[in-house]
N, CA, C and O atoms as a Tripos MOL2 file, in Angstrom:
@<TRIPOS>MOLECULE
protein
  236   235    59     0     0
PROTEIN
NO_CHARGES

@<TRIPOS>ATOM
      1 N         -10.3640  -11.2260   -4.4350 N.3       1 UNK1
      2 CA         -8.7370  -11.5960   -4.4290 C.3       1 UNK1
      3 C          -9.1360  -10.9630   -2.2560 C.2       1 UNK1
      4 O          -8.2460  -11.6160   -1.7100 O.2       1 UNK1
      5 N          -9.4380  -10.6460   -1.7730 N.am      2 UNK2
      6 CA        -10.4250  -10.2640   -0.3360 C.3       2 UNK2
      7 C         -10.9070  -11.5740   -0.2620 C.2       2 UNK2
      8 O          -9.9720  -12.1760    0.2650 O.2       2 UNK2
      9 N         -11.5450  -12.1470   -0.4120 N.am      3 UNK3
     10 CA        -12.3000  -13.5420   -0.6050 C.3       3 UNK3
     11 C         -11.4390  -14.7150    0.0010 C.2       3 UNK3
     12 O         -11.3510  -15.4590    0.9780 O.2       3 UNK3
     13 N         -10.8610  -14.4000   -1.2120 N.am      4 UNK4
     14 CA         -9.8770  -15.5500   -1.6520 C.3       4 UNK4
     15 C          -8.6190  -15.3650   -0.1570 C.2       4 UNK4
     16 O          -8.3440  -16.4810    0.2840 O.2       4 UNK4
     17 N          -8.1480  -14.6190    0.3340 N.am      5 UNK5
     18 CA         -7.2620  -14.1030    1.3740 C.3       5 UNK5
     19 C          -8.0200  -14.4050    2.7400 C.2       5 UNK5
     20 O          -7.3380  -14.3340    3.7620 O.2       5 UNK5
     21 N          -8.9770  -14.6390    2.8210 N.am      6 UNK6
     22 CA         -9.6350  -14.6830    3.9650 C.3       6 UNK6
     23 C         -10.2300  -16.4320    3.8740 C.2       6 UNK6
     24 O         -10.9570  -16.8770    4.7620 O.2       6 UNK6
     25 N          -9.8180  -17.2320    2.7470 N.am      7 UNK7
     26 CA        -10.5050  -18.1950    2.9510 C.3       7 UNK7
     27 C          -9.0160  -18.9710    3.0280 C.2       7 UNK7
     28 O          -8.9680  -20.1790    3.2590 O.2       7 UNK7
     29 N          -7.8130  -18.1750    2.8140 N.am      8 UNK8
     30 CA         -6.2310  -19.0050    3.0240 C.3       8 UNK8
     31 C          -6.0270  -18.3590    4.5890 C.2       8 UNK8
     32 O          -5.0690  -18.6790    5.2930 O.2       8 UNK8
     33 N          -7.1340  -17.3500    5.0420 N.am      9 UNK9
     34 CA         -6.6140  -17.5070    7.0130 C.3       9 UNK9
     35 C          -5.8420  -16.0580    7.3000 C.2       9 UNK9
     36 O          -5.2480  -15.7750    8.3410 O.2       9 UNK9
     37 N          -5.9660  -15.3600    6.3370 N.am     10 UNK10
     38 CA         -4.5510  -13.6890    6.2730 C.3      10 UNK10
     39 C          -6.4290  -12.7700    6.6620 C.2      10 UNK10
     40 O          -7.6230  -12.7090    6.3670 O.2      10 UNK10
     41 N          -5.2970  -12.2550    7.5360 N.am     11 UNK11
     42 CA         -6.3560  -11.3930    8.1120 C.3      11 UNK11
     43 C          -6.2950   -9.7050    7.7540 C.2      11 UNK11
     44 O          -7.0330   -8.7590    8.0300 O.2      11 UNK11
     45 N          -5.1270   -9.8380    7.0610 N.am     12 UNK12
     46 CA         -4.5360   -8.0920    6.4790 C.3      12 UNK12
     47 C          -3.5750   -8.5720    5.8630 C.2      12 UNK12
     48 O          -2.7140   -9.4440    5.9870 O.2      12 UNK12
     49 N          -4.2120   -7.1330    4.5560 N.am     13 UNK13
     50 CA         -3.0500   -7.2470    2.9480 C.3      13 UNK13
     51 C          -2.2970   -5.5570    3.5750 C.2      13 UNK13
     52 O          -2.7920   -4.5860    4.1470 O.2      13 UNK13
     53 N          -1.2520   -5.8120    3.2160 N.am     14 UNK14
     54 CA         -0.5270   -4.9950    3.6890 C.3      14 UNK14
     55 C           0.3740   -4.3000    2.4010 C.2      14 UNK14
     56 O           0.5660   -5.1950    1.5780 O.2      14 UNK14
     57 N           0.8410   -3.3230    2.0580 N.am     15 UNK15
     58 CA          1.2950   -3.5060    1.1420 C.3      15 UNK15
     59 C           1.6760   -1.2960    1.2820 C.2      15 UNK15
     60 O           1.1490   -0.3010    1.7800 O.2      15 UNK15
     61 N           2.7420   -1.6230    0.5590 N.am     16 UNK16
     62 CA          3.4280    0.1640   -0.3680 C.3      16 UNK16
     63 C           3.8210    0.5760   -1.1570 C.2      16 UNK16
     64 O           4.8920    0.4090   -1.7410 O.2      16 UNK16
     65 N           2.3780    1.6700   -1.4250 N.am     17 UNK17
     66 CA          2.7680    2.5490   -2.8610 C.3      17 UNK17
     67 C           3.1260    3.2290   -2.7990 C.2      17 UNK17
     68 O           2.6140    4.0130   -2.0010 O.2      17 UNK17
     69 N           4.6550    3.7910   -3.7150 N.am     18 UNK18
     70 CA          5.4390    5.4810   -4.4660 C.3      18 UNK18
     71 C           4.1400    6.5730   -3.8820 C.2      18 UNK18
     72 O           2.9150    6.6590   -3.9760 O.2      18 UNK18
     73 N           5.1560    7.2310   -3.3060 N.am     19 UNK19
     74 CA          4.4410    8.7690   -3.0720 C.3      19 UNK19
     75 C           3.8910    9.0230   -4.1580 C.2      19 UNK19
     76 O           2.6700    9.1680   -4.0950 O.2      19 UNK19
     77 N           4.4350    9.1430   -5.2830 N.am     20 UNK20
     78 CA          4.5040    9.8310   -6.1240 C.3      20 UNK20
     79 C           3.3940    9.2580   -7.3000 C.2      20 UNK20
     80 O           3.3520    9.5910   -8.4840 O.2      20 UNK20
     81 N           2.5130    8.2890   -6.5810 N.am     21 UNK21
     82 CA          1.6050    7.0470   -7.3670 C.3      21 UNK21
     83 C           0.1220    7.5580   -6.9650 C.2      21 UNK21
     84 O          -0.7330    7.0230   -6.2600 O.2      21 UNK21
     85 N           0.1250    8.3670   -7.4280 N.am     22 UNK22
     86 CA         -1.3770    8.6950   -6.9490 C.3      22 UNK22
     87 C          -2.0730    8.7070   -7.5760 C.2      22 UNK22
     88 O          -2.8080    9.6900   -7.6620 O.2      22 UNK22
     89 N          -2.2440    7.4570   -8.4750 N.am     23 UNK23
     90 CA         -2.9850    6.8600   -9.7090 C.3      23 UNK23
     91 C          -3.5630    5.5740   -8.7590 C.2      23 UNK23
     92 O          -4.7470    5.3710   -8.4880 O.2      23 UNK23
     93 N          -2.4100    4.7750   -8.3370 N.am     24 UNK24
     94 CA         -2.5940    3.5270   -7.2920 C.3      24 UNK24
     95 C          -3.4100    4.1690   -5.7570 C.2      24 UNK24
     96 O          -4.3620    3.5520   -5.2790 O.2      24 UNK24
     97 N          -2.9420    5.3090   -5.1900 N.am     25 UNK25
     98 CA         -3.0680    5.4150   -3.4420 C.3      25 UNK25
     99 C          -4.8030    5.4130   -3.3440 C.2      25 UNK25
    100 O          -5.5780    4.9920   -2.4860 O.2      25 UNK25
    101 N          -5.0060    6.1350   -4.7320 N.am     26 UNK26
    102 CA         -6.4040    6.5100   -4.9080 C.3      26 UNK26
    103 C          -7.2380    5.4540   -5.2080 C.2      26 UNK26
    104 O          -8.4310    5.5970   -4.9380 O.2      26 UNK26
    105 N          -6.9070    4.5440   -5.6510 N.am     27 UNK27
    106 CA         -7.0030    2.6280   -6.0150 C.3      27 UNK27
    107 C          -7.3810    2.1070   -4.7360 C.2      27 UNK27
    108 O          -8.4860    1.7660   -4.3130 O.2      27 UNK27
    109 N          -6.2240    2.1110   -4.1910 N.am     28 UNK28
    110 CA         -5.9680    1.3100   -2.9070 C.3      28 UNK28
    111 C          -6.9580    1.9830   -2.0740 C.2      28 UNK28
    112 O          -7.5570    1.1900   -1.3480 O.2      28 UNK28
    113 N          -7.3880    3.4450   -1.9280 N.am     29 UNK29
    114 CA         -8.1080    3.9370   -0.7000 C.3      29 UNK29
    115 C          -9.5550    3.6410   -1.5580 C.2      29 UNK29
    116 O         -10.5240    3.2330   -0.9190 O.2      29 UNK29
    117 N          -9.5950    3.7230   -2.0980 N.am     30 UNK30
    118 CA        -11.6110    3.1170   -2.7910 C.3      30 UNK30
    119 C         -11.9620    1.8420   -2.1660 C.2      30 UNK30
    120 O         -12.8720    1.4680   -1.4270 O.2      30 UNK30
    121 N         -10.6080    1.1240   -2.8830 N.am     31 UNK31
    122 CA        -10.8890   -0.3640   -2.3500 C.3      31 UNK31
    123 C         -10.9450   -0.6330   -0.4210 C.2      31 UNK31
    124 O         -10.9740   -1.7170    0.1620 O.2      31 UNK31
    125 N         -10.9450    0.8200    0.2140 N.am     32 UNK32
    126 CA        -11.1800   -0.0250    1.8390 C.3      32 UNK32
    127 C          -9.6080    0.2030    2.6260 C.2      32 UNK32
    128 O          -9.3360    0.2630    3.8250 O.2      32 UNK32
    129 N          -8.7220    0.2990    1.3950 N.am     33 UNK33
    130 CA         -7.2820    0.5420    2.4020 C.3      33 UNK33
    131 C          -6.8830    1.6850    2.9870 C.2      33 UNK33
    132 O          -7.0060    2.5770    2.1480 O.2      33 UNK33
    133 N          -6.4540    2.1260    4.0300 N.am     34 UNK34
    134 CA         -6.3300    3.0550    4.8450 C.3      34 UNK34
    135 C          -4.7780    3.3000    5.0020 C.2      34 UNK34
    136 O          -4.1180    2.2710    5.1420 O.2      34 UNK34
    137 N          -3.9700    4.7020    5.0020 N.am     35 UNK35
    138 CA         -2.6610    4.6620    5.3420 C.3      35 UNK35
    139 C          -2.6500    4.7830    6.3460 C.2      35 UNK35
    140 O          -3.5300    5.3030    7.0320 O.2      35 UNK35
    141 N          -1.5330    4.2800    6.7290 N.am     36 UNK36
    142 CA         -1.3030    3.5290    8.2670 C.3      36 UNK36
    143 C           0.4670    4.1790    8.5780 C.2      36 UNK36
    144 O           0.9780    4.2560    9.6960 O.2      36 UNK36
    145 N           1.2170    4.6280    7.1020 N.am     37 UNK37
    146 CA          2.2890    5.6040    7.6750 C.3      37 UNK37
    147 C           3.2900    5.8940    5.9920 C.2      37 UNK37
    148 O           3.1970    5.6630    4.7870 O.2      37 UNK37
    149 N           3.9830    6.3850    6.7510 N.am     38 UNK38
    150 CA          5.6470    7.0810    5.6960 C.3      38 UNK38
    151 C           6.4950    6.6010    5.3580 C.2      38 UNK38
    152 O           7.2760    7.4070    5.8640 O.2      38 UNK38
    153 N           7.7260    5.2460    4.4370 N.am     39 UNK39
    154 CA          8.4360    5.5780    5.1300 C.3      39 UNK39
    155 C           9.0780    5.6980    3.7240 C.2      39 UNK39
    156 O           9.0450    5.2050    2.5970 O.2      39 UNK39
    157 N          10.0630    7.2540    4.9420 N.am     40 UNK40
    158 CA         10.5090    8.4160    4.0230 C.3      40 UNK40
    159 C          12.0050    7.2870    3.5980 C.2      40 UNK40
    160 O          12.6830    6.4790    4.2310 O.2      40 UNK40
    161 N          11.9760    7.9880    1.7170 N.am     41 UNK41
    162 CA         13.1510    8.1980    1.4070 C.3      41 UNK41
    163 C          12.9340    6.3870    1.2640 C.2      41 UNK41
    164 O          13.5880    5.9330    2.2030 O.2      41 UNK41
    165 N          12.3050    5.2350    0.4960 N.am     42 UNK42
    166 CA         12.5290    3.5870    0.8410 C.3      42 UNK42
    167 C          12.7980    3.4290   -0.2150 C.2      42 UNK42
    168 O          13.6220    2.5830   -0.5610 O.2      42 UNK42
    169 N          12.0090    4.4110   -1.2390 N.am     43 UNK43
    170 CA         13.0150    3.4960   -2.1880 C.3      43 UNK43
    171 C          14.1190    4.7940   -3.2080 C.2      43 UNK43
    172 O          14.0770    6.0120   -3.0280 O.2      43 UNK43
    173 N          14.9200    4.1430   -4.1240 N.am     44 UNK44
    174 CA         15.7830    5.1600   -5.3410 C.3      44 UNK44
    175 C          15.6800    4.8960   -6.6070 C.2      44 UNK44
    176 O          15.6770    3.7590   -7.0790 O.2      44 UNK44
    177 N          15.5710    6.1430   -7.3570 N.am     45 UNK45
    178 CA         14.9230    5.1430   -9.0460 C.3      45 UNK45
    179 C          15.6580    6.3820   -9.5450 C.2      45 UNK45
    180 O          15.2090    7.5220   -9.4260 O.2      45 UNK45
    181 N          16.9250    6.0440  -10.1600 N.am     46 UNK46
    182 CA         17.2500    6.9500  -10.7350 C.3      46 UNK46
    183 C          18.5810    8.0490  -10.3410 C.2      46 UNK46
    184 O          19.1100    8.8430  -11.1190 O.2      46 UNK46
    185 N          19.0060    7.7620   -8.5360 N.am     47 UNK47
    186 CA         19.3600    8.5380   -7.7570 C.3      47 UNK47
    187 C          18.7680    9.8170   -6.6010 C.2      47 UNK47
    188 O          19.1690   10.7530   -5.9090 O.2      47 UNK47
    189 N          17.5930    9.1010   -6.9710 N.am     48 UNK48
    190 CA         16.0980    9.7690   -6.3490 C.3      48 UNK48
    191 C          15.7530    9.5450   -5.2130 C.2      48 UNK48
    192 O          14.8620   10.3550   -5.4650 O.2      48 UNK48
    193 N          15.6140    9.3280   -4.4660 N.am     49 UNK49
    194 CA         15.1330    9.0610   -2.6150 C.3      49 UNK49
    195 C          13.0920    8.7990   -2.6650 C.2      49 UNK49
    196 O          12.4160    9.3430   -1.7930 O.2      49 UNK49
    197 N          12.7080    8.3080   -3.2960 N.am     50 UNK50
    198 CA         11.1680    8.4840   -2.8090 C.3      50 UNK50
    199 C          10.8730    7.9430   -1.3460 C.2      50 UNK50
    200 O          11.3880    7.0680   -0.6500 O.2      50 UNK50
    201 N           9.8210    8.8390   -1.1750 N.am     51 UNK51
    202 CA          8.9020    8.1970    0.6530 C.3      51 UNK51
    203 C           7.7260    7.2670   -0.7020 C.2      51 UNK51
    204 O           7.2300    7.4140   -1.8190 O.2      51 UNK51
    205 N           7.8130    6.3780    0.3740 N.am     52 UNK52
    206 CA          6.4050    5.1780   -0.0650 C.3      52 UNK52
    207 C           5.2650    5.3160    0.9680 C.2      52 UNK52
    208 O           5.7400    5.7040    2.0350 O.2      52 UNK52
    209 N           3.5890    5.0910    1.0430 N.am     53 UNK53
    210 CA          2.8990    5.1260    1.4620 C.3      53 UNK53
    211 C           2.5320    3.6590    1.8530 C.2      53 UNK53
    212 O           2.2470    2.8790    0.9440 O.2      53 UNK53
    213 N           2.5160    3.0740    3.6480 N.am     54 UNK54
    214 CA          2.1510    2.2470    3.4760 C.3      54 UNK54
    215 C           0.5080    2.0080    3.6570 C.2      54 UNK54
    216 O           0.0660    3.0480    4.1470 O.2      54 UNK54
    217 N          -0.2810    1.3040    3.5080 N.am     55 UNK55
    218 CA         -1.3770    0.8360    3.0890 C.3      55 UNK55
    219 C          -1.8110   -0.0520    3.7760 C.2      55 UNK55
    220 O          -0.7140   -0.5770    3.9670 O.2      55 UNK55
    221 N          -3.0760   -1.2210    4.7890 N.am     56 UNK56
    222 CA         -3.2700   -2.0520    5.1000 C.3      56 UNK56
    223 C          -4.8500   -2.0580    4.8180 C.2      56 UNK56
    224 O          -5.4100   -1.0250    4.4500 O.2      56 UNK56
    225 N          -5.4730   -3.1360    4.9840 N.am     57 UNK57
    226 CA         -6.6910   -3.3850    4.7290 C.3      57 UNK57
    227 C          -7.2560   -4.8280    5.2660 C.2      57 UNK57
    228 O          -6.9460   -5.8300    4.6220 O.2      57 UNK57
    229 N          -8.1160   -4.9600    6.4840 N.am     58 UNK58
    230 CA         -8.4620   -5.8670    7.2260 C.3      58 UNK58
    231 C          -9.4980   -7.1270    6.5040 C.2      58 UNK58
    232 O         -10.6030   -6.6890    6.1820 O.2      58 UNK58
    233 N          -9.4220   -7.6330    6.4070 N.am     59 UNK59
    234 CA         -9.9620   -9.2150    5.0740 C.3      59 UNK59
    235 C         -11.1170  -10.0230    6.3970 C.2      59 UNK59
    236 O         -11.7330  -11.0550    6.1300 O.2      59 UNK59
@<TRIPOS>BOND
     1     1     2 1
     2     2     3 1
     3     3     4 2
     4     3     5 am
     5     5     6 1
     6     6     7 1
     7     7     8 2
     8     7     9 am
     9     9    10 1
    10    10    11 1
    11    11    12 2
    12    11    13 am
    13    13    14 1
    14    14    15 1
    15    15    16 2
    16    15    17 am
    17    17    18 1
    18    18    19 1
    19    19    20 2
    20    19    21 am
    21    21    22 1
    22    22    23 1
    23    23    24 2
    24    23    25 am
    25    25    26 1
    26    26    27 1
    27    27    28 2
    28    27    29 am
    29    29    30 1
    30    30    31 1
    31    31    32 2
    32    31    33 am
    33    33    34 1
    34    34    35 1
    35    35    36 2
    36    35    37 am
    37    37    38 1
    38    38    39 1
    39    39    40 2
    40    39    41 am
    41    41    42 1
    42    42    43 1
    43    43    44 2
    44    43    45 am
    45    45    46 1
    46    46    47 1
    47    47    48 2
    48    47    49 am
    49    49    50 1
    50    50    51 1
    51    51    52 2
    52    51    53 am
    53    53    54 1
    54    54    55 1
    55    55    56 2
    56    55    57 am
    57    57    58 1
    58    58    59 1
    59    59    60 2
    60    59    61 am
    61    61    62 1
    62    62    63 1
    63    63    64 2
    64    63    65 am
    65    65    66 1
    66    66    67 1
    67    67    68 2
    68    67    69 am
    69    69    70 1
    70    70    71 1
    71    71    72 2
    72    71    73 am
    73    73    74 1
    74    74    75 1
    75    75    76 2
    76    75    77 am
    77    77    78 1
    78    78    79 1
    79    79    80 2
    80    79    81 am
    81    81    82 1
    82    82    83 1
    83    83    84 2
    84    83    85 am
    85    85    86 1
    86    86    87 1
    87    87    88 2
    88    87    89 am
    89    89    90 1
    90    90    91 1
    91    91    92 2
    92    91    93 am
    93    93    94 1
    94    94    95 1
    95    95    96 2
    96    95    97 am
    97    97    98 1
    98    98    99 1
    99    99   100 2
   100    99   101 am
   101   101   102 1
   102   102   103 1
   103   103   104 2
   104   103   105 am
   105   105   106 1
   106   106   107 1
   107   107   108 2
   108   107   109 am
   109   109   110 1
   110   110   111 1
   111   111   112 2
   112   111   113 am
   113   113   114 1
   114   114   115 1
   115   115   116 2
   116   115   117 am
   117   117   118 1
   118   118   119 1
   119   119   120 2
   120   119   121 am
   121   121   122 1
   122   122   123 1
   123   123   124 2
   124   123   125 am
   125   125   126 1
   126   126   127 1
   127   127   128 2
   128   127   129 am
   129   129   130 1
   130   130   131 1
   131   131   132 2
   132   131   133 am
   133   133   134 1
   134   134   135 1
   135   135   136 2
   136   135   137 am
   137   137   138 1
   138   138   139 1
   139   139   140 2
   140   139   141 am
   141   141   142 1
   142   142   143 1
   143   143   144 2
   144   143   145 am
   145   145   146 1
   146   146   147 1
   147   147   148 2
   148   147   149 am
   149   149   150 1
   150   150   151 1
   151   151   152 2
   152   151   153 am
   153   153   154 1
   154   154   155 1
   155   155   156 2
   156   155   157 am
   157   157   158 1
   158   158   159 1
   159   159   160 2
   160   159   161 am
   161   161   162 1
   162   162   163 1
   163   163   164 2
   164   163   165 am
   165   165   166 1
   166   166   167 1
   167   167   168 2
   168   167   169 am
   169   169   170 1
   170   170   171 1
   171   171   172 2
   172   171   173 am
   173   173   174 1
   174   174   175 1
   175   175   176 2
   176   175   177 am
   177   177   178 1
   178   178   179 1
   179   179   180 2
   180   179   181 am
   181   181   182 1
   182   182   183 1
   183   183   184 2
   184   183   185 am
   185   185   186 1
   186   186   187 1
   187   187   188 2
   188   187   189 am
   189   189   190 1
   190   190   191 1
   191   191   192 2
   192   191   193 am
   193   193   194 1
   194   194   195 1
   195   195   196 2
   196   195   197 am
   197   197   198 1
   198   198   199 1
   199   199   200 2
   200   199   201 am
   201   201   202 1
   202   202   203 1
   203   203   204 2
   204   203   205 am
   205   205   206 1
   206   206   207 1
   207   207   208 2
   208   207   209 am
   209   209   210 1
   210   210   211 1
   211   211   212 2
   212   211   213 am
   213   213   214 1
   214   214   215 1
   215   215   216 2
   216   215   217 am
   217   217   218 1
   218   218   219 1
   219   219   220 2
   220   219   221 am
   221   221   222 1
   222   222   223 1
   223   223   224 2
   224   223   225 am
   225   225   226 1
   226   226   227 1
   227   227   228 2
   228   227   229 am
   229   229   230 1
   230   230   231 1
   231   231   232 2
   232   231   233 am
   233   233   234 1
   234   234   235 1
   235   235   236 2
@<TRIPOS>SUBSTRUCTURE
     1 UNK1         2 RESIDUE 1 A UNK
     2 UNK2         6 RESIDUE 1 A UNK
     3 UNK3        10 RESIDUE 1 A UNK
     4 UNK4        14 RESIDUE 1 A UNK
     5 UNK5        18 RESIDUE 1 A UNK
     6 UNK6        22 RESIDUE 1 A UNK
     7 UNK7        26 RESIDUE 1 A UNK
     8 UNK8        30 RESIDUE 1 A UNK
     9 UNK9        34 RESIDUE 1 A UNK
    10 UNK10       38 RESIDUE 1 A UNK
    11 UNK11       42 RESIDUE 1 A UNK
    12 UNK12       46 RESIDUE 1 A UNK
    13 UNK13       50 RESIDUE 1 A UNK
    14 UNK14       54 RESIDUE 1 A UNK
    15 UNK15       58 RESIDUE 1 A UNK
    16 UNK16       62 RESIDUE 1 A UNK
    17 UNK17       66 RESIDUE 1 A UNK
    18 UNK18       70 RESIDUE 1 A UNK
    19 UNK19       74 RESIDUE 1 A UNK
    20 UNK20       78 RESIDUE 1 A UNK
    21 UNK21       82 RESIDUE 1 A UNK
    22 UNK22       86 RESIDUE 1 A UNK
    23 UNK23       90 RESIDUE 1 A UNK
    24 UNK24       94 RESIDUE 1 A UNK
    25 UNK25       98 RESIDUE 1 A UNK
    26 UNK26      102 RESIDUE 1 A UNK
    27 UNK27      106 RESIDUE 1 A UNK
    28 UNK28      110 RESIDUE 1 A UNK
    29 UNK29      114 RESIDUE 1 A UNK
    30 UNK30      118 RESIDUE 1 A UNK
    31 UNK31      122 RESIDUE 1 A UNK
    32 UNK32      126 RESIDUE 1 A UNK
    33 UNK33      130 RESIDUE 1 A UNK
    34 UNK34      134 RESIDUE 1 A UNK
    35 UNK35      138 RESIDUE 1 A UNK
    36 UNK36      142 RESIDUE 1 A UNK
    37 UNK37      146 RESIDUE 1 A UNK
    38 UNK38      150 RESIDUE 1 A UNK
    39 UNK39      154 RESIDUE 1 A UNK
    40 UNK40      158 RESIDUE 1 A UNK
    41 UNK41      162 RESIDUE 1 A UNK
    42 UNK42      166 RESIDUE 1 A UNK
    43 UNK43      170 RESIDUE 1 A UNK
    44 UNK44      174 RESIDUE 1 A UNK
    45 UNK45      178 RESIDUE 1 A UNK
    46 UNK46      182 RESIDUE 1 A UNK
    47 UNK47      186 RESIDUE 1 A UNK
    48 UNK48      190 RESIDUE 1 A UNK
    49 UNK49      194 RESIDUE 1 A UNK
    50 UNK50      198 RESIDUE 1 A UNK
    51 UNK51      202 RESIDUE 1 A UNK
    52 UNK52      206 RESIDUE 1 A UNK
    53 UNK53      210 RESIDUE 1 A UNK
    54 UNK54      214 RESIDUE 1 A UNK
    55 UNK55      218 RESIDUE 1 A UNK
    56 UNK56      222 RESIDUE 1 A UNK
    57 UNK57      226 RESIDUE 1 A UNK
    58 UNK58      230 RESIDUE 1 A UNK
    59 UNK59      234 RESIDUE 1 A UNK
């Protein structure tokens, strides 16, 4: 994915991960992503607001 992104001219991959999804966050961090912020109460599921962790990686 990273090589394909570079070939398309992308410089950075940026995404949101639900704060309660620690397995996904660990996977992204192990792939070289860095936490750049938190979107407070960004998602609402079953009337419950959840934070989302913002991560990015330069390719």
